[in-house]
ROTORMAR-654470 format. One line per field, with one value per residue (C-alpha): residue number from 1; residue in three letters; x, y, z. Coordinates in Angstrom, 3 decimals. Example, Ala and Ser with C-alpha at 12.3 -4.5 7.8 and 13.67 -1.06 7.14 Angstrom:
2
pos: c(1;2) $
code: c(Ala;Ser) $
east: c(12.300;13.670) $
north: c(-4.500;-1.060) $
up: c(7.800;7.140) $
***
This chain:
418
pos: c(1;2;3;4;5;6;7;8;9;10;11;12;13;14;15;16;17;18;19;20;21;22;23;24;25;26;27;28;29;30;31;32;33;34;35;36;37;38;39;40;41;42;43;44;45;46;47;48;49;50;51;52;53;54;55;56;57;58;59;60;61;62;63;64;65;66;67;68;69;70;71;72;73;74;75;76;77;78;79;80;81;82;83;84;85;86;87;88;89;90;91;92;93;94;95;96;97;98;99;100;101;102;103;104;105;106;107;108;109;110;111;112;113;114;115;116;117;118;119;120;121;122;123;124;125;126;127;128;129;130;131;132;133;134;135;136;137;138;139;140;141;142;143;144;145;146;147;148;149;150;151;152;153;154;155;156;157;158;159;160;161;162;163;164;165;166;167;168;169;170;171;172;173;174;175;176;177;178;179;180;181;182;183;184;185;186;187;188;189;190;191;192;193;194;195;196;197;198;199;200;201;202;203;204;205;206;207;208;209;210;211;212;213;214;215;216;217;218;219;220;221;222;223;224;225;226;227;228;229;230;231;232;233;234;235;236;237;238;239;240;241;242;243;244;245;246;247;248;249;250;251;252;253;254;255;256;257;258;259;260;261;262;263;264;265;266;267;268;269;270;271;272;273;274;275;276;277;278;279;280;281;282;283;284;285;286;287;288;289;290;291;292;293;294;295;296;297;298;299;300;301;302;303;304;305;306;307;308;309;310;311;312;313;314;315;316;317;318;319;320;321;322;323;324;325;326;327;328;329;330;331;332;333;334;335;336;337;338;339;340;341;342;343;344;345;346;347;348;349;350;351;352;353;354;355;356;357;358;359;360;361;362;363;364;365;366;367;368;369;370;371;372;373;374;375;376;377;378;379;380;381;382;383;384;385;386;387;388;389;390;391;392;393;394;395;396;397;398;399;400;401;402;403;404;405;406;407;408;409;410;411;412;413;414;415;416;417;418) $
code: c(Met;Ala;Glu;Pro;Ser;Glu;Arg;Pro;Thr;Ile;Leu;Ile;Val;Asp;Asp;Glu;Pro;Pro;Gln;Arg;Arg;Leu;Phe;Gly;Asp;Phe;Leu;Ala;Thr;Arg;Gly;Tyr;Arg;Val;Lys;Glu;Ala;Ala;Ser;Gly;Lys;Glu;Ala;Leu;Ala;Glu;Val;Gln;Ala;Arg;Arg;Pro;Asp;Leu;Val;Leu;Leu;Asp;Ile;Arg;Leu;Pro;Asp;Thr;Ser;Gly;Ile;Glu;Val;Leu;Ala;Glu;Ile;Arg;Arg;Ile;Asp;Pro;Gln;Leu;Pro;Val;Leu;Leu;Val;Thr;Ala;Phe;Ala;Asp;Leu;Arg;Gln;Ala;Val;Ala;Ala;Ile;Lys;Thr;Gly;Ala;Val;Asp;Tyr;Leu;Ala;Lys;Pro;Val;Asp;Leu;Glu;Glu;Leu;Glu;Ala;Ala;Ile;Gly;Asp;Ala;Leu;Gly;Arg;His;Ala;Leu;His;Cys;Glu;Ser;Gly;Ala;Gly;Ser;Gly;Glu;Ala;Ala;Gly;Gln;Gly;Ala;Ser;Ala;Gly;Trp;Arg;Pro;Glu;Arg;Arg;His;Arg;Leu;Ser;Ser;Asp;Phe;Ile;Cys;Glu;Ser;Arg;Ala;Met;Arg;His;Val;Val;Glu;Thr;Val;Ala;Ala;Val;Ala;Pro;Ser;Ala;Ala;Pro;Val;Leu;Ile;Leu;Gly;Pro;Ser;Gly;Ala;Gly;Lys;Glu;Leu;Ile;Ala;Arg;Leu;Ile;His;Ala;Trp;Ser;Pro;Arg;Ala;His;Gly;Pro;Leu;Val;Val;Ala;Asn;Cys;Ala;Gly;Leu;Pro;Glu;Met;Leu;Ile;Glu;Ser;Glu;Leu;Phe;Gly;His;Thr;Lys;Gly;Ala;Phe;Thr;Gly;Ala;Val;Gln;Ala;Arg;Gln;Gly;Phe;Phe;Arg;Ala;Ala;Gln;Gly;Gly;Thr;Leu;Phe;Leu;Asp;Glu;Ile;Gly;Glu;Leu;Pro;Leu;His;Leu;Gln;Pro;Lys;Leu;Leu;Arg;Ala;Ile;Glu;Ser;Gly;Glu;Ile;Thr;Pro;Val;Gly;Ser;Glu;Thr;Pro;Leu;Arg;Val;Asp;Val;Arg;Leu;Val;Ala;Ala;Thr;Asn;Arg;Asp;Leu;Ala;Asp;Ala;Val;Ala;Gln;Gly;Arg;Phe;Arg;Asp;Asp;Leu;Tyr;Tyr;Arg;Leu;Asn;Val;Val;Glu;Leu;Cys;Val;Pro;Pro;Leu;Ala;Glu;Arg;His;Glu;Asp;Ile;Leu;Pro;Leu;Ala;Arg;His;Phe;Ala;Ala;Glu;Phe;Ser;Gly;Val;Pro;Val;Arg;Leu;Ser;Leu;Gln;Ala;Glu;Asn;Cys;Leu;Leu;Ala;Tyr;Ser;Trp;Pro;Gly;Thr;Leu;Arg;Pro;Ser;Phe;Pro;Gly;Cys;Leu;Ser;Gly;Phe;Arg;Phe;Arg;Pro;Arg;Thr;Ala;Cys;Trp;His;Thr;Pro;Gly;Arg;Ala;Thr;Cys;Ala;Asn;Ser;Ala;Thr;Pro;Phe;Ser;Gly;Pro;Ala;Cys;Cys;Ala;Ala;Glu;Thr) $
east: c(137.378;138.159;139.432;142.835;141.095;138.638;139.128;139.871;137.074;137.851;135.424;135.586;134.372;133.866;130.938;131.627;130.051;132.495;135.445;133.918;133.190;136.734;138.329;135.745;136.039;139.832;140.016;137.452;139.715;142.526;140.558;139.193;135.613;134.339;131.865;130.951;129.893;129.019;129.332;131.036;127.833;127.465;131.122;130.923;127.755;129.506;132.565;130.372;128.284;130.758;134.353;136.112;139.776;140.765;139.116;139.935;138.816;138.443;139.462;136.580;133.055;129.698;128.664;132.004;135.746;137.755;139.877;136.844;135.794;139.310;139.245;135.925;137.199;140.210;137.790;135.815;138.821;142.331;143.976;141.809;144.063;142.900;144.282;143.499;142.790;143.473;144.118;147.333;145.379;144.551;148.174;148.178;145.143;146.765;149.819;147.573;145.754;148.990;149.823;146.309;146.670;146.183;148.701;149.305;147.815;147.370;147.181;144.627;144.671;145.410;147.682;145.929;149.145;150.248;146.837;147.267;150.770;149.630;146.736;149.032;151.537;148.853;147.199;150.590;151.653;148.315;148.542;152.095;151.035;148.130;150.384;153.135;150.912;148.047;149.906;151.690;149.993;153.001;152.777;149.072;149.554;152.033;149.530;149.837;153.238;154.865;155.759;156.107;158.679;159.119;157.338;159.278;159.447;160.719;164.014;166.105;169.885;171.490;172.705;169.240;168.043;164.265;163.112;161.071;157.414;158.190;160.699;158.459;155.759;158.246;159.359;155.777;155.011;158.107;156.826;153.513;154.874;157.999;156.179;154.700;156.406;155.178;157.698;158.537;159.585;161.541;161.596;163.746;166.707;170.217;171.706;168.360;168.791;166.941;169.373;168.921;165.173;165.729;167.928;165.230;162.580;164.826;165.689;162.022;160.850;160.553;163.572;165.870;167.982;168.499;170.877;170.370;172.005;172.510;172.915;173.321;171.914;173.701;177.071;176.832;178.289;175.403;177.019;177.265;174.173;172.100;174.830;175.206;171.485;170.591;173.953;175.567;176.840;180.457;181.304;178.124;180.191;183.785;185.494;182.935;185.524;183.328;179.654;178.227;175.103;174.082;172.361;168.979;170.342;172.711;169.630;167.804;165.576;166.297;165.944;167.352;167.715;167.998;169.171;168.795;166.255;165.444;168.822;167.980;168.249;164.909;165.799;166.375;163.165;160.999;163.355;163.135;159.355;159.237;161.400;158.993;155.837;156.948;159.672;161.934;165.155;167.138;170.920;172.710;173.725;171.097;167.654;166.557;164.576;165.539;163.159;164.141;162.585;163.459;161.708;162.423;162.980;163.868;164.833;165.249;165.776;164.015;160.349;159.472;155.938;157.462;159.918;156.943;155.202;158.353;158.761;162.008;160.510;157.924;154.581;153.928;157.261;156.580;153.273;154.775;157.550;155.249;153.000;154.101;155.625;157.791;158.975;162.076;161.960;164.974;166.733;164.986;161.700;163.205;163.923;163.868;166.539;169.135;170.719;170.704;172.301;174.893;175.830;175.955;178.225;180.407;180.923;181.559;184.159;185.901;185.688;184.334;180.886;180.214;177.952;176.932;177.119;174.049;175.626;176.280;172.713;171.354;173.575;172.477;168.792;168.917;170.372;168.013;169.796;169.178;171.305;170.770;172.306;175.236;176.978;175.758;177.062;180.164;181.158;181.040;182.916;185.908;186.697;185.973;188.826;189.283;190.539;190.473;186.772;185.736;185.580;185.028;182.910;183.313;183.763;187.487;188.255;184.761;184.157;185.620;184.407;180.816;181.786;183.262;181.622;181.656;178.047;176.538;175.979;175.461;176.463;179.920;180.111;179.281;181.082;180.792;182.096;183.504) $
north: c(-139.007;-139.501;-136.625;-137.256;-138.199;-140.590;-144.198;-144.668;-146.215;-149.154;-150.058;-153.807;-154.637;-158.376;-160.441;-163.281;-162.657;-164.972;-163.037;-159.685;-160.992;-162.342;-159.023;-156.955;-158.804;-158.683;-154.977;-154.135;-155.760;-153.528;-150.351;-149.630;-148.790;-151.102;-150.608;-153.341;-153.529;-156.672;-155.195;-152.479;-150.419;-150.534;-149.653;-146.559;-145.404;-145.766;-143.848;-141.047;-140.799;-141.297;-141.210;-143.974;-143.619;-146.732;-149.206;-152.927;-154.030;-157.551;-157.633;-159.953;-158.686;-159.913;-156.753;-155.377;-155.793;-154.317;-152.516;-150.588;-149.781;-148.558;-146.261;-144.780;-144.306;-142.470;-140.172;-139.490;-139.098;-139.346;-139.572;-142.269;-145.287;-148.553;-151.998;-154.825;-158.407;-160.896;-164.529;-165.554;-165.990;-162.264;-161.142;-159.396;-157.376;-156.573;-155.181;-153.097;-151.808;-150.803;-148.766;-147.281;-146.118;-148.911;-148.533;-152.271;-155.694;-158.765;-162.299;-164.816;-166.417;-163.148;-163.209;-161.010;-159.623;-158.661;-157.047;-154.974;-153.888;-152.968;-150.881;-149.122;-148.344;-147.061;-144.824;-143.539;-142.619;-140.966;-138.870;-137.847;-136.821;-134.765;-132.983;-132.234;-131.410;-129.467;-126.161;-126.478;-126.001;-127.572;-130.692;-130.941;-130.705;-133.568;-136.126;-138.982;-140.152;-136.780;-137.801;-141.499;-143.501;-147.281;-149.008;-150.037;-153.604;-152.450;-150.609;-149.299;-149.197;-145.757;-146.177;-146.938;-143.660;-143.399;-139.781;-139.778;-140.686;-143.284;-145.141;-144.874;-146.682;-149.406;-149.795;-149.805;-152.625;-154.519;-154.268;-155.727;-158.697;-159.584;-161.695;-164.015;-166.826;-165.572;-165.202;-161.593;-160.197;-156.925;-154.811;-151.802;-150.554;-151.807;-150.034;-148.835;-150.788;-154.051;-156.079;-153.646;-154.250;-158.026;-157.746;-155.670;-158.316;-160.939;-158.778;-158.057;-161.639;-164.523;-166.002;-163.153;-165.473;-167.846;-167.345;-164.897;-166.344;-164.035;-165.503;-163.473;-165.516;-163.331;-163.996;-167.805;-169.840;-171.421;-174.859;-174.676;-172.726;-175.866;-177.177;-173.801;-173.570;-177.154;-178.707;-181.868;-185.219;-186.277;-187.512;-186.059;-184.631;-184.164;-182.084;-182.795;-184.142;-183.461;-182.931;-179.396;-178.386;-175.478;-172.202;-173.685;-175.897;-173.154;-170.963;-173.625;-171.932;-168.512;-166.549;-167.134;-163.965;-164.664;-161.460;-160.981;-163.801;-162.800;-164.241;-167.769;-170.163;-171.384;-175.071;-174.591;-172.691;-175.840;-177.086;-173.769;-173.848;-177.337;-176.191;-173.322;-175.423;-178.582;-177.354;-180.073;-179.996;-182.760;-182.237;-182.914;-186.585;-187.659;-189.183;-188.478;-185.274;-183.250;-181.095;-177.435;-174.688;-171.457;-168.139;-167.013;-163.380;-162.600;-159.411;-158.239;-155.111;-156.722;-156.650;-160.249;-159.905;-159.012;-161.924;-164.242;-162.896;-163.536;-167.081;-166.313;-166.810;-169.351;-167.835;-170.345;-169.497;-165.776;-166.013;-168.160;-165.618;-162.629;-163.323;-159.947;-157.343;-154.488;-151.710;-149.804;-146.366;-144.844;-141.904;-139.396;-140.322;-140.000;-136.284;-136.072;-138.775;-136.962;-134.758;-137.434;-139.874;-137.315;-136.703;-140.425;-141.278;-138.209;-139.115;-142.739;-141.684;-139.046;-140.780;-137.623;-136.022;-133.770;-130.714;-129.689;-126.009;-124.258;-124.175;-127.894;-128.628;-126.492;-128.273;-131.699;-130.819;-129.188;-132.279;-134.714;-137.866;-140.092;-142.855;-144.989;-145.051;-147.375;-145.456;-141.944;-140.986;-143.193;-142.191;-138.531;-139.189;-140.417;-136.723;-135.684;-133.398;-131.645;-128.207;-126.573;-126.780;-127.077;-130.042;-129.985;-132.807;-133.162;-135.433;-135.217;-132.674;-131.183;-129.041;-126.847;-125.462;-124.416;-120.736;-121.138;-119.476;-122.797;-123.508;-126.589;-129.488;-132.391;-133.524;-132.277;-128.930;-129.411;-128.072;-129.408;-128.245;-130.647) $
up: c(-1.825;1.821;3.935;5.576;8.855;7.184;6.237;2.513;0.472;-1.820;-4.620;-5.388;-8.904;-9.498;-10.769;-8.293;-4.858;-2.993;-4.424;-3.462;0.008;0.444;-0.533;1.319;4.627;4.485;3.641;6.333;8.934;7.659;8.292;4.811;3.938;1.195;-1.641;-4.131;-7.777;-9.752;-13.238;-15.208;-15.316;-11.532;-11.067;-13.269;-11.519;-8.157;-9.355;-10.711;-7.545;-4.693;-6.001;-4.050;-3.141;-5.130;-7.489;-7.344;-10.808;-12.202;-15.845;-16.825;-16.195;-17.490;-19.338;-20.550;-20.128;-17.302;-19.910;-21.144;-17.589;-16.842;-19.885;-18.770;-15.194;-16.634;-18.491;-15.295;-12.994;-14.526;-11.088;-9.461;-8.658;-10.256;-9.412;-11.844;-10.836;-13.611;-14.439;-16.218;-19.452;-19.300;-19.029;-22.418;-21.360;-18.026;-19.815;-22.061;-18.991;-17.271;-20.360;-20.277;-16.702;-14.153;-11.334;-10.875;-11.423;-9.233;-10.620;-9.364;-6.879;-5.111;-2.079;0.483;1.934;-1.570;-2.093;1.063;0.018;-3.503;-2.174;0.298;-2.447;-4.815;-2.220;-1.072;-4.604;-5.264;-2.080;-2.946;-6.441;-5.105;-2.618;-5.138;-8.105;-6.556;-6.505;-9.809;-13.138;-14.806;-12.655;-13.210;-16.941;-16.991;-15.750;-13.280;-14.374;-13.713;-10.176;-10.884;-8.984;-8.808;-5.948;-2.877;-4.123;-7.543;-7.264;-10.148;-10.038;-10.021;-13.609;-15.000;-16.534;-16.525;-16.642;-19.851;-20.006;-22.692;-20.508;-17.451;-19.376;-20.296;-16.677;-15.410;-17.862;-16.707;-13.134;-14.287;-16.231;-14.235;-11.582;-14.217;-16.110;-19.498;-22.340;-23.188;-26.580;-26.388;-29.547;-30.324;-32.346;-31.605;-28.627;-27.224;-23.979;-24.622;-22.509;-19.600;-19.783;-19.842;-16.750;-15.049;-15.806;-14.216;-11.190;-10.421;-10.975;-8.489;-10.337;-9.296;-7.133;-10.076;-13.005;-15.851;-18.968;-21.957;-25.447;-28.617;-31.491;-34.038;-32.406;-32.374;-35.271;-37.183;-37.033;-33.217;-32.230;-31.514;-29.237;-27.527;-26.801;-25.952;-25.073;-26.424;-25.250;-25.376;-28.874;-30.393;-33.258;-34.248;-31.594;-28.861;-26.449;-23.447;-22.736;-22.680;-20.777;-23.064;-22.282;-21.377;-18.617;-17.473;-16.913;-14.852;-12.277;-13.767;-16.997;-20.481;-22.563;-26.286;-27.950;-31.705;-31.855;-35.446;-36.469;-35.281;-38.252;-39.549;-39.120;-35.358;-34.686;-34.234;-31.530;-29.667;-30.047;-28.492;-25.594;-24.876;-25.214;-23.414;-21.078;-22.478;-24.479;-26.152;-26.238;-29.520;-29.621;-27.084;-27.498;-23.934;-23.340;-20.263;-18.246;-17.862;-15.766;-17.572;-18.154;-21.725;-22.701;-26.326;-28.125;-31.685;-33.728;-36.694;-37.683;-36.846;-38.204;-41.567;-41.250;-40.651;-43.751;-45.803;-44.444;-42.586;-39.117;-37.972;-37.088;-34.280;-32.640;-33.065;-31.221;-28.444;-27.901;-28.171;-25.177;-23.822;-26.130;-24.852;-27.166;-26.054;-27.693;-29.456;-27.853;-30.129;-28.384;-24.884;-24.759;-20.943;-20.718;-22.821;-20.130;-17.372;-19.816;-20.829;-17.181;-16.485;-19.415;-18.852;-15.181;-16.103;-18.673;-16.526;-13.156;-11.474;-11.266;-14.247;-14.373;-17.858;-18.710;-20.055;-23.513;-23.359;-22.347;-25.161;-27.678;-26.493;-26.433;-29.865;-31.521;-33.253;-31.977;-34.998;-33.453;-30.368;-26.918;-27.525;-30.340;-29.550;-26.120;-25.841;-29.379;-28.465;-25.226;-27.186;-27.548;-23.959;-22.884;-19.575;-18.718;-15.279;-14.365;-18.027;-20.355;-24.099;-25.437;-29.157;-32.075;-32.885;-35.584;-35.636;-32.583;-29.895;-26.590;-26.188;-26.127;-29.603;-32.542;-34.399;-35.487;-33.847;-36.229;-33.839;-30.354;-31.166;-29.415;-25.783;-22.729;-19.223;-15.858;-13.279) $
***
């Protein structure tokens, strides 16, 4: 590793000499020292011998895959920043690598200014982690994501709670896939925050200035769902007194989020599949296909693989939707998010900042949270009552203040101070 006064060393791992030369010459002009490796074996030998400050790793190598090289680098040095370089066809592998520990990925052809920014971000985060974690055994034990924050180009709104390792992994994956045009399938229980993730994908994508159209397939009447999705011409059916553009055309140049995609009727699934594959839709009552430019994000709380096995969902549509899969964990798997979420919902409900008492925090952390975000916190807040400086948070008829002797049996006995 370079000393603070030395130039950082970048190891470029790519089997194509012109690509290594392009990156190397550019990075040299930006003040970096450059080392090269043409294979995974050479790269690992270089990492073992000289420990570069960052590895720029192609995902396809002649002797092994970049994913395997990344895993071995993580074994050698868990904190060494690794940037992946990939083609669009490798996007699934890139997502897997982000989850494995790569700090970012760049799609070919690589924009050199974006490369410089990504390297600067990665080295900056690594330096910050080393400074903040070197003196703390606790920080060191938490791993690289302990001090994780979104990059400068990826900002989260103040109401997006992302303290747990599980949600950080989800957000890191969103940052990796958002720049592409690949369809994304978001899985998770109802109320876990799938729509928030879809909105984040849109906000961090090149389509952010276009529309985000949200359609709930479970909430659309089956007789009208085709018209709602693809539009219709005037007079296409009884009651069609005027033409309708439909969700696909409304999302032109932006993102279409299809929630509860598992509820889409089987007879309409081929038409959705054609829209994804060809980029064309045909409104009801028309014979003329229309071109659409839409990035599709879908979500479901169902097991679509099981639905495919039972013949309730087309396998070809499933695989077209599931180019990138994101799993939003339930609240029970997001322990670090519980208190920030409680403060957020309490402040939102009361209209003033809320500080949870120690008793309240203990109650919240002791609860198993079998439900999901949507019913859990707002349901409890229906009984949020205020006293001078103290608020009782309870399920009506079940709990009192936190200093009560009433035994805790759920998120029903929590006090907060304002």
